[in-house]
N, C-alpha and C positions, 0 to 999 in steps of 0.2 A: 500064697500068690493072690497079687492087687487086683482087686475087685475093680472089674470093667466100669467104665465111664459112659454117661450113658447121654445122647444128645438126640435134640428133638429137632428136623429139621422142617421149615414151613414154606408153603407155597399157595399162592393164590390165583394161580393161571387157568383158565379152562379147557386151554389147548397144550397139546404137547409141541416142542420146538427143541431149538438145541438149549437153552437151557433147563430143561428139565431131563435131557440126555448128560448134560452134565451133572443132576443132581442124582440120577441113578448110579452113576460112573463114582460121583465121593464117595456116597452110600455104600458102595462095594467096596471101597477101599480103604476107609473109616472102619469099617468092620474086619477086614484082613490086618487092619492095625490094633485090632482089641476093641475097639469100642461096639458100645448097642447101639445101633441106629434104628430110629423110627421117623415116621414121616406124617406129619399132619396137611392133609390136602384138601381144596376146595370141591364142596360138592359140588357133582356134576361135573366132574372135572375129565376129562381124556388121559389125564395125568393116574389116576386111580387103578384103572385097569394097570397102566403099564408098568405102576409097580407090583404090583401084585404078581405080573408078569415073571419078576426077576424073586419075588419071596421076601420081598420087606416089610416089617408090619406098618399098617397104613390106618389113620383114622381119619374121620371126613369130616370138614368144620363146613358152616353156613360162610363166614367169612363174605358176609354181603357189604362191608363197609369197613374202612382206614380203622373204626375202633367198635367193633363190633362183639357187641357183650354177650352173646350167646355162645359164639366160640371162645371169649374169655374164659366162660362160665365152664365148656368143657376141656380146658385147656389146667384148667385149676382141681377141676375132678381127674383127670389123667396124672398129674404131678405128683397129687395126692398117695394116688397107688404106685407109680413108676420112678418118682423121684429123680429127675432128669439134671444131670448136672451143666448142662449148656443147649444155647436154642441159637440153632443158624435157621436166619430167613434167606429166603431167594427171590424177594422182590419188593416194590413198594408197598403194597397191602399186607404183608405178612410183616414184614419190617414196623409197621407200627403196631400189631395188634400183637404178635412177640415180643415189640419192646415194654409194652403196657403189662404184657403178663411177668416178663422178666424180673422189671421193678416191685411187682405186685409180693414176690417172691427172695428179699432182701438181695437184689441185684442180683439175681442169678446172674450170670455172664450172655451176654447177648451180640452174637456177631450179626450183621449183614451182610450179604454178598449181591450187592446191586451191581448193575451196568453202568448206567448214567441217568440221569433225568434230564439233563437241556440238551433242548433242540434248538439249534442256530438259524433255524426257518421260522420261530414261533415267538413271538415277541410273549415273558413271562411278565404277568403282574409281580410287582414286587413283596405285596403279601404272599404271595405264593410260594414266592424264592424265600422267605423269612419264615414261612411253617415250616417246611423241609426242612430249614438249614435248625430251626427249634425241635423238632421232633429226631432229627438225627444227633444232635446234641445231647438231648434228655433220657434219649429213648436206648442209643446202640452203642456197645462200649468199643468197637473196631469194625470198619466198612472196611471188608474187603473188594474189589475189584477185577475186571479182568481184561484192562487196557490199559495202558500210560494213559490212550486219549479218553478214557473216564475218567482215570484218575484227576485228568486237570479239570477237567469239566467240575466234578466234586469238589473240589479245593475252588477255583475260582468262579465258578456262579454259583457257587450256594454255601461261601464263607467256610469251609470247612479246616480245620489246624490241618498239619500233611501228617503231623502222627496218626491221625486218625485215621488216614485212609492208606489200604496197603493193596498193593498187586498183585494177582497169583494167577499167570495166563493159565488158561483152561488147559489140561492133558487131555489126551487121546489114549483110553484104553485098548493098547494094544492086541493085549491076548484076546479081552471081549471080543475086539473085531475079527480076529484070525480065526476066533471060535464056531465063527459061522459058515467056516467050509465053503468059502467064497469060488465060485466058478465061472471063469470068464465066457460070455454070452448068453448066459440066464436070462438077464433081462432082456437081452435084445431078441432074443426066441420068443419070450412072452409076449412081447411085444411086436414081432413077426416084422423085424427089421430087415431091411437087408443085408446081407453081410458083411459091405463095404461099408456100410452105414458112416457118418460121422457126427457123432451127439451130443448136443449142446445141450446142458442141465441146467436149470436154475430150481434150487432147493430151498424152502423158505416158506413161511407162512404166506399164505395168498390176502395181500391186505396194500395199502397204497406205498407205506414203506418202502414194500420189496420190489416195486416196478413192474409187475410182470408185463404190463399193456407193452411197455417201452421193450422188452426182451423179446416178445412178438413182432414187433416192429424190427428189430436187429435182424433178428433170426427172416423175416422177409426180404431184406437185402441181400443175403446170403443166397435163398434159396431160386433166388431170378436166374443164377448162375451155374448155380451149383445142384444139381438135384439129388445128391446121396446129402444131406445134410439135413439133419433133424432135430426139433426143439422139442425136450422132455420141462414139464411146471411140475412142480412135485412141492406139495404142502400142507398143512391143516387150512381151507378156507376159514376166516375170522370175522372176515366184514361180506354181509352176503352182497351187497351192492355192489361193491368192487368187484369179486367172484362172478357177479353174474354179469358184469362187462368183462371179464377177462372172458368167460364165456361165449358171449355176444360174439367179441373182437374176432375170439379163435376162430369159429362157426363162419363167420364174413369172409374169412381171408381166402384167397382162391390156394392157397397152398393148406389147407385147414387137417388135408391127410398126412403133414408131416408136421403136426404140432400136436402134443397131447399135454392132457390136460388130467395131470392123474390123481390130485388129492393128496390125504397125507398116507405115507409108507411106511412101513418098518423093517423093509429092507435096503436103508440108503446107502448101508456099505456096497450092498452086491451092486445097485445103481451106478453106484460111483463106479466102478468096477468097471461096468460097460459103457462109461461117459469119456469124452474125449475133452472137451473144456467142460470145466464150471464157469457159469457164467453170474455176476452178481451185478442187476442194475440198480439193487438199495439206493435209496437216496439218503439214509442212514442206516449206521451199524453199531453194532458193541464189535464183540469180538466173535464172528459167527464159527462155530466151529466146525459146519460142515465144508469151512476154508480150510480147517486141518487137517478133518478126515481124506481131506480130497486129496490133499501135501501126502500124506502118508500113504494112499493107495499109487501116486506118485502120476498124480494129474494137474496141468497148468491151470491156473486160476485166473479170469480176466474183472476185476470192479473198478470201485470207482475209489480217489484218494480221499475218503471219509471214515471218520473215527478209528476205530481196530483195523480194518483193512490193509492200513499201511503197515502195520505193524505184523501181519502174514505176509503180504503179497509183497517181493523185491521185483519193482518193473525190471523185467527182460530179464531176469533171472530163475523165478519159479513161475510165474508169468507177468502180464501185465495190469500194471495201476495207472487206471486213466483219470485225467484231470477231474474235479468236481462238476464241472459244467459238461462234459463229455458228452455229445448227444449220438442216436444211435449207429449213425453212421462209424462212431470213432471205433465205438465198440463193434461195428460190424468187421471194421479194419483190422482193430487189432487181434480178432477171430481167425480173419482169413489169415493173418500172417504164421499163424500155429497152423492153420489146415495144410497150406501149401508147405509147411517144412518140418516132417515126421521128425527128422532130424533134431531138430529147437523143439519140437515135442518130446519127444523123449529125453533132452537133457534137461527141460523145464521139469519134467515129472523126478529124475533124479536130485536135481538141485532141491525140490522140494521135498521131497521126502529125507533130506539132509537137515531142511532148516525145522522141519518137525519133531525131526530126533534130538534135535539139540534145543531146541524151544520150548517146544510143548510138550513135555515127558509126562506120563500120566504119574507116573511114579516121585517124580518131584512135585508135583501138584499136592497128592495126597500128603506125602511129607510137611510140605509148607502147613494144610490146612491142621494136620495133627499138632505139630508145635504150638501152631498159635491159641490150639485151643487146650494145649498141655499147659502153657504159659499163660492163660486167661484164668485155668483153676487152681493155679497157684497160686495167684497174687491175689491179695488183699484188696477189700473195696477201694481203700485209699489209695491203692498203689496203679487202680484203674483208672481213677480219675485221674491219678497224675499222667502216668503214662501216655493216656491215650486222649490228653485235652479236651475231655469232656465240659 
């Protein structure tokens, strides 16, 4: 029997979001493919407990800087004991740490799963873009990203060769979702919502890019005429100053009893099952996992035409994709069309399920990663240099 190959997954985020859920799902899928999977996570991260919940082996690293020597020492020690075959980094900082570590060990294959580093609203210095370009070129064998929008950003703004960037859509782990034994109405009962409540949910880290303040403005426009509409804001606060603004804005609202700021939840699937519309007021996105999950559960989505959103939302088919400059009134009008037409909502939900099943298959995602990893392991170092344009 062929010896199992070992992959070490690095992540330096402090908080749990869609990317971390993707990592859990991928780790489970790779184990089913015969890989031994290990995680190295940042000290103090909420992700550590989540990984333990799924019985995944975890080591904790300081990861205090892009080139953290103490983290490298731990990785070197672990490698001597476990002899990893491949490194998968899943964010900017871990890509640099993992890249240096891989180069210290005879070019141990290193794949970085990155969304995008480009922000059209921020003018970045040429020197910073060049630093990204050089680190990507020297420290990473292949970059995997989860949307065509991110692929364009990495190639156009960071001058990466197209051969070095591959798109693999996130896949929803349907068996995992279904194993939660979801029961319709459970979440509404917990929050003591009326039976006929129309629930709008926004799920994402509470931070300026997610734009929860605008979501409250959207909801208030609807609250004025429709007393059965409620807004749920769900996500880990990662910017305390912004979080306090959101809480104050909610507390100052004349409709505060219909706005819930719930923080991080582990039962997002249950929340989505009791949601009528998933709202995204984000001004920038990668490829939001929660939109894919909402589609699987048959829920319409309303969001801006930014980044990866357009690869999930087909305007008028499974929700509404609004112009990037859309204001609160435009969002409220889109939601109102769904609210006023239950048949349309049901049709959009069915279309969303079909899109997810065809485009965001969990099995397909895991198979793509499996094949890439095997290809890299079977290639000679010289082949990696040639094949991926380093």
